[in-house]
N, C-alpha and C positions, 0 to 999 in steps of 0.2 A: 113650194119647197118644203119637204117634210123635215122635222127635227127629231133626233134621237132622244129618248128619255134620259134624263140626268140621273145617274146612279150615285148615291152618296153612301159611303161605308163609314159607319161609326167606329172610331178608334177603340181597340180593345180596352176595356176598363181594367184597372189593377185587380188582380186576384187576391181576395182576402182568404188567407189560410185559416186552419183550425189550430188554436194554440192552447196548450195546457201549461200552467205555471205552478211552481211549488217553491218553498223556501227551505234553506238549510237552518240548522239549529241557531246560528248566529244572526239570522235575518236576511242573509244574502239570497237573491232570487235567481232561479234557473227556469228558463222557458223552453218548451218543445213545440215547434211549429211544423205543420205538414199541410200539403195541398197548395203551396205557393211556388215552390221551386222543383225542378226535375220531375215533372208529373208523368213522364213516360217510363220512369223506373218502376219496378214492382212496389217499392217502398222508398220514401224519401222524407227526411226530417231535417230541420235546422235547430240545433241546440245552442242556446245563448246563456252566457253568464258574464255580467259586466259588458265589456265590448268584445269579448271573445265569442266567435260564432263558428260552429262546425256544421258542415253539410254532410250527411250520411245517406248514401244510396245503396240499394240492394236489388239485384236482378238475378233470377233463377231461370235456368233452362226449363222448358216445359216437359222434356223427357230426359231420362238418363241415357248415357251412351252405353253401347252394348258391352256386356261383361264387366261393368264397373260395380264392384261390391264394397266401395268405401265412400266416404263423404268428400267429394271434390270441392272443397271450400277454399276460396282465395280471398285474403283480406289485405287491403292496401290503405295505409294512412299516409297522407301527403300534406305538406305545409306550403301554402302559396306565399311567396315573399311579399307580394303586394298586400297581403293581409296585415303586414306590419309596416307597410310603407317603405319597403326596401327593394333593392335590386339584387338578384342572385349574383354570386361571384362567378369567376371563370370567364373564359373567352366568349362563350355563346350567350351568356347573360339570360339564361332561361333555366327553369327547373328541369333536372335530368334524372339520373338514377337516384333512388332513395338513399338518404343518409342512414348511418347506423341508428341515430335517434328515431327516425321514422320507422325503421325496421323493428326496433324494440317495441314501439307502441303498436305496430301491426300485430306483433306476436302476443301482446297483452290482450288485444281484442280477440284474436283467433283462439287462443287457449281457453278463453271464457265462453265463447259461442259454440265451438265445435261439439262439445259433449251433449248439447241440448237439442241438436237436430235429431229427428227420428232415426233409429238405427237402420231402417230399411229405405231411407230417402237418399238417393244417389244422384240426383240431378245437380249439375254444376251450378254453384252459387258464387257470385262475386259481390263482395262488400267493399265499397270505397268510402273512406271518411276523409274529408278535406277541410283543412283550416282555412276559412275564407275571411275572417277578421280576427285580429290578435290584440288583446288587452295586454299591455306590457307587464301586468302584475297578476295575471291569471294563467295558470298552467293548463294547457288544453288537453294533455294526456289524461287527466282525471275525468274528462267529459266524453272521451272518444268512445268508450264502450257503451255508455248511456245512449249516445247518438246511434250507434250500430244496432243495439237492441230495439230502440224505438222505431228505427226504419223497418225492422222485421215485424214489429208489433202492428204497424199500420198497413202491412202488406198481406197478401194471401198465401205467403210461403209458410209451409208447416214448420213450426218451431216451438219447443217446449219451454218458452220463456214466460214473461220477460226476465231479464237480468239487468244488473247495472254494476258500476265500478266506481270506487271513490279512492282518493288518497287520504290516508289517515296518518297524521303526524302528531308527535308530542313535542310541544313547544313550551319551554320553561315550565315543565311539569303538567301541562294541560293538553288534553287531546283535542285536536282540531280537524274537522273534515274539510277537505279541499282548501287548504290554507293558501294564502297569497304567496307569490314568489318571495317578496321581501321578508316574510316571516320564516322561511325555510332555513335560513342561515343558523337559526337557533334550535333547530329540531334535532332530537337524539333518536327519534324513530321516524322513518319515512317509508311507508308501505302502500302499495296498490292492492286493493282487495276487491274481488269480483264475487257476486253472489246472486242467487235468486231470492224469492220471498222466503224459501224454506232453508236453503243451504248455502254455505260458502263453497265456491267453486275453484278459485284461483287466488294465490297470494304471491307477491314478490316485493322485496324491499331490502333496505339496509338499516342498520341500527348501530348505536355506539355502545356496545356491550350492555345490552339490556337483559333483564331476567325473562324466564319463560312465562311467569305470571303477567308481566307487563305486556308481553306480546299477545297473550290470550285476551287481556282486557282491551287492547287496541282492536283486535278482530271483532270482538263483541260490539264495540261502539260503531265500527265501520258497517257491520251488518245491519244494525238498527237504522242507520242513515240510508242504506241501500233499499231497505224495505219500502221506505217512503217513495223512492224513485221508481220502484217497480209498480207501486199503486198508481202513480201518476201516468205511467205508460199504459196501464190497463184502462184507465179512464180516457186517455187520448184515443186509444184503439177503439173504444166503445163509441166514439163520435165519428169514426171513419167507416163508411159502409163496406168498403172493399175488404176490410180486415175481419169482418164478422163470419165469413165462410172461407175456410182455408181450402186451397186446391186439393183435389184428389189425385192420387198417383199410384202407380204399381211398378216399382223398380226392381222387384225380386220375384222370381218364380221359385216356388219351394215344393218339396216332395217330402212330406212328413214320414212316409213309410221308408224311404231311402235314408233319411236322416237317422231314424231309429236303427236301421240296419247297420250303419257305420258305427254308431255308438255301441251297439251290442257286440260288434266284432273287435273294437279297438279300445274301449274305455278302460277295461281292467288292465290291459297291457301298459297303457300310459300311466295309470294309477300306480302300478307296481314299479315302473321305472322312476316315477317321482318320489316314491317311498324308499327307494334303495339308496339314495344319497350319493349320486354320481357327481363328483366335484368338477370334472372336466366338461366345459361347455360344448366342445366339438363332439365328444363322445355322446352326450345327451342328445344333441341334434341328430347324430347318425342313427341312434336308436329310434327316435321319434319318426324320422323319415322312413326307416325300415318297417315300422309298424304300419304306416300309411301305405307304403309300396306293397306290403304283404296283403293288405286288404284289396288293393287294386288288382292284384293277380287273381283274386277270386271272381272278378267280374268278367262277363263275356265281352267280346269286342263291341257288340251292340250297346251294352250297358255303359261301357267306357265312353262311347261317343255321346250317348244320351245324357249322362251325368257328369261330363267332364268339367262343367262350370260349377257343379255343386260339391264335388269331392273335397276340394281344398277348403271351401268355406265351412262345410259341416265337420270336417276333421279338425279344423282349428277350434271350433266350438267344443269338440270332445276334449282336445288337448287342454284347453283353458279350464274346463270344468273338472277334469281329473286332477290336474296339478293343484288347483285351488282346494279341492276337497282333501287331497292328501295332506296338504299343509294344515288345514283346519282340523282334520282328524288326528293327526300324529304330532302336531306342534313341532314339526321337523321340516326343514327347508328342502327344496329340490336338490341342493348340493350337499345335504347332510348336516348343515349347521343348525345350531339352536336358533331360536327366534331372534335373540339379541346378540348373537355372536358375530364378531367382525372377522372378515377374511384375513389370512396371513399378510403381514406388511413387511416389506423391506425397502430401504431407501439408501441413497448414496449422494454425496455432494462433491463438487469440484471434479465432476466426471469429464467435462470438456475443458482442457487446459488453456485454451485461448479465449474462452468466454469470460466476461466480467463476473458472472456467477452462474452456476448450473446445478441441477439436481435431478435425480431419478426418484420417482415415487411409484411403488408398485403395491397394489392391494388386490390380492387374488389374481384375476386375469385382466385387470385394468392397470395400465401403465402410462405415466406421463414423463416425458423428457422435457424439462423446462429450463429456459435460459433467462438471465437478467442482463440487460445492457444499460449502461449509464451514459447519459448524454448531457448536453447543455440546453440552455433556453432555446437555442436554434433548432433543437430537435422536438420542441413541444408541438403538440397537435393543435392546429387552429380549428376552432368550432365556429362555423358560420351558418347557423340555422336561422329560420325566420324569427324565432323568439329568443333562442339561447345563443349568445355569442361569447367568445373568450378563448382561453387556451387551456390545454390539459397537459400536466407534467407527469402523469402516471397513466401508462397504457398497459393493457393486458389483452393479448391476442391468443385465441384458442383455435387449433387446427385439428381436424379429424379426417385423416386420409383413409381411403377405403381398405388398405391392407390391415388396418387396426382390427377389422372384423373378418379378415380373410376373404374380402370381396374384390371384384374387379369393376371399377367405375371410372368414367372419364373425369379428369380434373377440371373443375369449373371454378368460377369465382367464389369467394367466401359465401357460404350458405347462411341462411337466417338462423339455423340452429347453432352454428358456430359463433355467430355474433351474440346470440342470447346467452350461451354458456360462458363465453368470455366476459360478458358484462356482469354476470352473476359473480364470477370469481373476482373480478376487479372490485366490485362493491364490497365483497367480503374482506378484502385486504386493505383497501385504500385508507380507512381510518386508522390503521396501524402504521402508516408511513409517516415518519417525522416531517414536520413542516418548518418553513423559515430557515434560519441559519444552520439548523441541525441537518438539513438535507438540501443541498444546492443543485442536485442532479435532476434531470428528466429521466424517468425510469420506464423501461419497456420490458415487460415479461411476455415471453412466448411459450405457450404450452403446446407441445406436439404429442398427440395421443398415439402411442405406438401399439397398444393393445386395448381392447374395450370389451368389458362385460358388465356394464352398469357403473354409474357414479363417476364418469370420467370428468365431469365438471368439478366434483369434490376432490378428485385426485389432483386437479389443477390447482385448487386452493392450497392443498398440502405441499405439493411440489413448489408452488410459488413462494410459500413461506420459507422452505428450505433454501431455495435459490437466492432469495433476498438476504438471508443470513450468511450464506456462502459469499455473497458479493460484498459483505461488510456494511449493508444498510442497517442502521440501528432501529429496526422496527420496534414498536412499543411492546408488543407481545406476539408470540406465535399464534397462528390461526389454523384450525383444522376444519374439515367439512365432512358431513355424512349424509347419505340419502336414505330416508325412511320410507317404508312401504306399508300397505294395509291390504288385507284380504278379509272380506266379510260376505256372509250370505244373509245379512239382515237379522240373523239370530246369534251367530257366533262371529267373532273377529279375532285376528291376530295382527300385532304390529311387528314389522320386520325391520331389523337394523342392517344397514349397508346392503341394499338390495342389488340383485343381479339384473342383467338386462331382461331375462325372462320374467322376473318378478315385477319389473316395471311394466312390461308389455301386457302381462296377464293379470296384474293386480289392480287395486282400486285407488291407489294414491302414490304419488311421487313427491315426497316432502324433503327438500334439501335444506339442511340447517348448518350454518357456519358460525364459528365463534372461537373465542379465547377461553381460558379457564374462568374468566370473570363475567362472561355474558355473550349474547348472540350479536353477530356483526352483519349477517345477511341471511335471507331465507328465500325459498321459492317452493310453492306448493301447487300441484295440479291434482284435482280430485275428480274421479270418474264415477262416483257413486253418490246417491242421495243419502243424506242423514249422517254427516260427520258430526258427532256430538262433541260438546266441550270436554267431556270426560275422555274420549278417545284422543282428542287433540292434546290434552294435558299429558296423557300417557305417552303419546308419541314424542312430545317435546322432552319429557323426563328421560325416556329411553335414549333419545338422540344425545342428550347431554352426557350420559354415561359413555356412549360410544365416542363422542368427541374427546373426552378425557383420556380414554384408552389410546386413541390415535395420536394425540399429542404426546403421550408418554413414549410411544414407539418412535415418533419423530425425534424426540429429544435424545434418543440413543445414538442418533446419527450426528446431530448438531443441536446444542441446547441454547446457544445464544449467538448473536451476530459476531463475525470475526472482528477483532480489534481494529483492523485497518483494511483498506481496499487492497486489491492485488497490485503487485508492482507496476503492471502495465496499464492500470486504469489512470487516465488523466486526472490530476487534482484540480479542484476549483477553489479559488480564493475570491472572496467577495469583499468589495469596499464600496463606499459611497462618497459622492462629491456633491456639493451644492449644484443645483440644476443649471445655474448660469454658466458652469464650466463644461457642460456636456458638449456644446458646440466646439470648444477648444480641444477637448479630448479627441473628438472625431476628426476635426480639421476640415479645411475646405475640400469638398468632394471626397471626404473620407481619407485624405492624404495622411494625416497624423496617425490615425488608428491602424491603417494599412501598413504604414512603415514600421510601427511597433510590432505588429504581428509578423511581418517579414523578417525583421531583425532578430526576434526572439523565438520564433516558431510556436507562438502561443495563439490561442483564440480568445478574442475579447468581445464580450457581449454587453451592451449598455441598454438599460431600460429606465425610463423616467417614471418614478413613483413619488407622487406628492411633490415636495420641495427638493428632492434629491435625485441624482442619477445613480442607480444601482449598477455596479460594474462587476461582472463575473470574469475572472481571468483563469483560463483553462490552460494548464501547462503540464508538460511531462517531467520537468525538473525544477527544483527550487531556485536555481540561479536565474533561469529565464523568467520565472514568476517575479522574483525580486527586482529584476531590471524593469519590468513593466510597472510594478508598484511604484518604484522610484520615479519613473518618467511621469506617471499619472499624478503623483504627489506634486511634482514640480509644476505640471500644467495647472493643477487645481489650487496651487498655493497663492496666497496674497503676500507680496513682499512686505516685510516688517522691519522697521529700524532696529538695528542690533542683530538681525539675522545674518547667518553666514551661509553663503551660497557658492556652489561650484559652477562657474559660468564659462561661456565660450567667447573668445575675442571675435567680434563680428566686423569691427572697423577700427582703423587707427588714424588719428589725426596728430598734428604737431603738439597739441595741448593735452592729449590723453588718448585713451582707448574706450570704445563702447563695448560693454560686456553684456551678453544675454544671460541673465541670471535665472530667468524663468521663461518658458515659451512666450514669445511675443512681448517680453518685458526686458528692455535694455536699460542699463545705467551707465553713467560716465565714471570711469576710473581716471581721475585727473593725474597728470604726470607727477604731480607732487605727492600723490597718494600711492604710487607704485612701490617705492622703496624709501628707506630712511636716508639713503645717500642721494645727493643731487644727481639728476639725470639730464643729459643734454638731448637725448632722443628716446622716445617710447620704444622704438624698435630694438634698442639695446637690451631690452628685457622681454618684450612681448612681440608676437607676430600673429597675424590673422589665423584663426583656427585653434590657437592654443586654449587649453582649459586652465583656468586659474581660479583659486579660491579667494573670495572677496567678502567684505563685510559691508552691509548697507548702513551708512552713517547718517544719512539725511534724506528726507523726501521734501522737495520744495512744495510748500503749502499752496502756492498759486498755480504752478505748472505740473505738479505731481512728478517732476523729473527726479530720477534716482541718483544719489551721489554715493559712490562706492570707495572703498579703501582696501588696498592690499597690504600696505605697510602696517595697518592696525592688527594684522594677524601675524606679523613678523616680530621677533624679539628686538627690542630697542638696543642698538649697539652701545657698548660701554663708552662713556665719555661724550655721548651725543649732547650737543647744545642746541636748544631750539632757537632759531634765528628770529629776532624781534624786528618787526617792521619799523623803519625810521621815519620821523615826521618829514613831510615834504616842505620845501621852501618855495615861495612864490617866484623867487629869482631862480631860473633854471640853471644859471651858471654858479650858484652859491651852494656847492655840494661837499666842500671839504676836500681833504687830500685824496679820498678814494672816489672822486666824482665819476671817473670813467666807468668803474664797475657798477656804481649805483645807477647811473643813467640806463645801463642795459637792464638792470633788474627792474627799474621803474617801468621801462617799456613792457617788460613781460607782465608785470603786475597790472598795468593798465589794460592789457589784453586778457586779464584773468588767468595768467599763467605763473603764479607764484610757485616756484620750484622747491619750496621747503627750506629747512635749515641746513647748516653746514656741518660736515663731519670733520672736526679739527684734530682728532686724536686726544689722548689723555693730557690733562693739564700738568704743567711742570711747576 
């Protein structure tokens, strides 16, 4: 009998990856590891700081799709709830569509990476950055772009990097790179900065009215830290064989002779149009299209077919070069403005009569119609991220419909650009919103862009300020925003104030700056050119400040300070607090008490436990309803005190007295002898169940805590009233004296605890 050979397979051994480690200025360590996870991706790394770990993977198609002449890059940042030991919310209990927080981080990565791919590389690239472990005190967004760039660095995908990104914050006067979450509450500067070894590429952040010099210093410190991270990536890539030779590609077919032919035929016409100062966007567009169409008419049918995919690309290059040169040569804008001139501004408030606050802000051909709605804590937005949890009471939503640019597009869900622009405007305004008892409302601002020709997010900031003041929100200071541009040929440059859409598209910088008269509150910068010097940056910031001051002055012509009061139809909120042990009593079993109060008064009551107190917001349309609720809650949350006077309800009647509810669930005995100064035979002669009666608390039994009440203590003592004194009892029950019949009855009452008080005998003679 033959036997088969025994095959023994050795278990795969753990893969040891390649790791590069570096330290921040304060000694904290960051590591980049590759070769251990996701090895089928073109590039994959794990970045770790503390217990936070990010997995970044990148994959690129080997060929570009036909007739694609742009960079089809998609960036996704996602957070796994398991990374923080949490379950996702919702019915399905799994991660689904990205949150606004994840989309904003995806945009930070995308905006930093996209400019550094070769201009002729058109293969589809997908970058996915995933939070796989979460340290509760480390913000992962500051590491996401480092992970993305490192994944490209260890791949064979063409990329003109590396780059990295850090958070720079000023905490108690000291600049800190990638601070811990705990420290951020004290920061007055919070910026994300992306850069290569040579140049700053992207900036976004918020500030608490800081100076331009402070911002420049923050950028310098951030760039120095980024340089170390770029060096670490280069060293890691040097240890990975795959990254040493980048893939070859050919994604464009070019014809230099035809390119020159288009330029010769059209350049001067476009240059002349750009120099003529045509203010209307649609008129300029029509002229530019007519120049192109005129050239196309000179082509034969055969040439049209051969060059159909090159005409648009080459003509766009001519358009860009001609308009940029016209601006550099003439120091005059395509719409005829000076370099630092702001477009005409007009604004209006209270345009929508039923809105809590509204404003129109129009600057040139950009217009925002913005509303403010005031709500309660029930309207707060719940934030349920893997790392960040909580509630937000200030929301700003930005909408950009296609008609704003005269286009026809299907209506989809909110786009990433809309989320990003709304977030920038929100950060610009949020530190000017009063906190605590000065503002009890949840505030929602909605900016609908009705026209757009550049700087629509900055129009949102201005319109938001106006609408807040129209609503009566006591903002600390008005805020305005301006978008700055740059055109340079590496020898000459011009800084442009309040840029148009064309200047954004054809220029080298889009630098949005928001602030008050006293400092910067938010900024966002995307740079498309190498070599933005500190001198140019300072000039742009100084020019932006002058523009902001001009815009604020124009806004103040419409409304200079918040309205003294909210509009009549805005619900008023009154806030009170009670010791937390009374929260349950205010709510009642199954919410019975609070629901009854709301039903009876037409109010909305919101309770939140904060520390040792319950914070109660009472939302009412009229003062009478509000006061009723306040009185009821005070009664519920009161502790009965001897000497206190209460308006109670008769709950029960016995022969010896009545039980009165003076506070919710607190009854006291109103003895028959304490109802009136005159002698009563029956309680029902004065009181019946359901009556409301004013009583005074005269005693609390120290052993039983039973309450003893008096009504007569609040009534005037009748003239001639004689207090009846108790007579000494005899052991012999029949030794009573001449009035023994009456006394026997009185003794029986007294023995039962029913002393009925003194006699009213009338005035003495």
